[in-house]
C-alpha positions as CSV (number, residue, x, y, z in Angstrom):
1,M,91.6,70.4,109.3
2,K,94.2,70.1,106.6
3,K,97.8,70.1,107.9
4,R,100.0,72.6,106.2
5,S,103.3,71.4,104.7
6,K,106.6,72.5,106.3
7,L,107.4,74.3,103.1
8,G,104.1,76.2,103.2
9,T,104.5,77.0,106.9
10,L,108.0,78.4,106.3
11,R,106.9,80.4,103.3
12,N,104.1,82.0,105.3
13,K,106.5,82.8,108.1
14,C,108.9,84.5,105.6
15,D,106.0,86.4,104.0
16,A,104.8,87.7,107.4
17,L,108.3,88.7,108.5
18,M,108.8,90.5,105.2
19,Q,105.6,92.5,105.7
20,I,106.8,93.5,109.2
21,I,110.1,94.7,107.9
22,G,108.5,96.4,105.0
23,H,106.2,98.3,107.3
24,R,109.1,99.5,109.4
25,R,111.1,100.6,106.3
26,N,108.2,102.2,104.4
27,P,105.5,103.5,106.7
28,F,103.5,105.3,104.0
29,C,101.6,104.3,100.9
30,L,103.6,105.1,97.7
31,L,100.5,106.2,95.9
32,C,98.4,108.2,98.3
33,G,100.7,108.8,101.4
34,K,98.3,107.2,103.9
35,A,99.7,104.6,106.4
36,Q,101.2,101.6,104.6
37,Q,99.4,98.4,105.4
38,V,100.8,95.9,102.8
39,M,103.9,95.4,100.7
40,H,102.6,94.7,97.2
41,H,104.6,92.5,94.9
42,F,104.9,94.5,91.6
43,F,105.7,91.3,89.8
44,P,103.3,88.8,91.4
45,K,104.7,86.0,93.5
46,S,103.0,83.6,91.1
47,V,105.1,85.0,88.2
48,S,108.5,85.2,89.9
49,S,109.8,83.3,92.9
50,F,113.1,85.1,92.4
51,L,111.5,88.5,93.1
52,R,109.3,87.3,95.9
53,Y,111.7,88.6,98.6
54,N,113.5,91.2,96.5
55,W,112.9,94.6,98.1
56,D,113.0,96.3,94.7
57,N,109.8,94.3,93.8
58,L,108.0,95.4,96.9
59,V,105.8,98.5,96.8
60,P,104.4,99.9,100.1
61,L,100.6,100.5,99.7
62,C,97.6,101.2,101.9
63,N,94.8,98.6,101.8
64,G,92.6,101.0,99.7
65,C,95.2,101.5,96.9
66,H,96.2,97.8,97.1
67,M,92.6,96.7,96.6
68,R,91.9,99.2,93.8
69,L,95.1,98.1,92.0
70,H,94.0,94.4,92.1
71,Q,90.3,94.8,91.7
72,S,89.9,97.6,89.2
73,G,92.0,96.2,86.4
74,D,93.0,99.8,85.7
75,P,96.5,99.8,84.4
76,S,97.0,103.4,85.6
77,Y,97.9,102.2,89.1
78,E,100.9,100.2,87.8
79,E,101.8,103.0,85.5
80,R,101.8,105.4,88.4
81,I,104.1,103.1,90.3
82,K,106.4,102.8,87.3
83,K,106.5,106.6,86.9
84,I,107.4,107.1,90.6
85,K,110.0,104.3,90.7
86,G,111.4,104.9,87.3
87,Q,111.9,103.1,84.0
88,K,115.4,101.7,85.1
89,W,113.7,100.1,88.1
90,Y,111.0,98.5,86.0
91,N,113.5,97.3,83.4
92,W,115.6,95.6,86.0
93,L,112.6,93.8,87.5
94,A,111.3,92.8,84.1
95,Q,114.7,91.4,83.2
96,H,114.8,89.3,86.4
97,A,111.2,88.3,86.6
98,R,111.8,85.0,84.9
99,D,115.0,84.1,86.7
100,Y,114.9,80.6,88.1
101,I,115.4,79.8,91.8
102,K,115.1,76.4,93.4
103,I,112.4,76.5,96.1
104,N,112.8,74.0,98.9
105,T,112.8,73.9,102.7
106,A,116.5,75.0,102.9
107,Y,115.7,78.0,100.7
108,Y,112.9,79.3,103.0
109,E,115.0,78.5,106.1
110,N,117.8,80.7,104.7
111,I,115.4,83.5,103.7
112,Y,113.8,83.4,107.2
113,L,117.2,83.7,108.8
114,D,118.1,86.6,106.5
115,L,114.8,88.3,107.3
116,E,115.4,87.9,111.1
117,V,118.8,89.6,110.8
118,M,117.2,92.4,108.8
119,L,114.5,92.9,111.4
120,I,117.1,93.0,114.2
121,K,119.1,95.6,112.3
122,E,115.9,97.6,111.7
123,I,115.0,97.5,115.4
124,E,118.6,98.5,116.4
125,S,118.8,101.3,114.0
126,N,115.5,102.8,115.3
127,N,116.4,102.2,119.0
128,P,120.2,102.3,119.5
129,T,119.9,101.7,123.2
130,L,118.9,98.1,122.8
């Protein structure tokens, strides 16, 4: 079995925590209204490390809409998202999609700490008796 790098492990932990927070913040699919199951990166992670954990780049989708978006090649899904979110939203993302960010262990450790704080705030805001 191949051992995962510390960087890869941290990235996966950040990605998982981001999905949990996204589900709490956005329980419904933006396109069809069903239960949200995945936070889709409008600009793919492979295109922009800067936007990987930017909430503006994340779109709540159900598995069905997410699979259709990726597998159909039909640009109407992205156009629907753009129409719902707005041209200003898209322009900002497009402008920042190529922003450079240095990825290293310290970067992911900081992202993870930020995400943990976000999750705690999400939990506290939904259950003030904690």
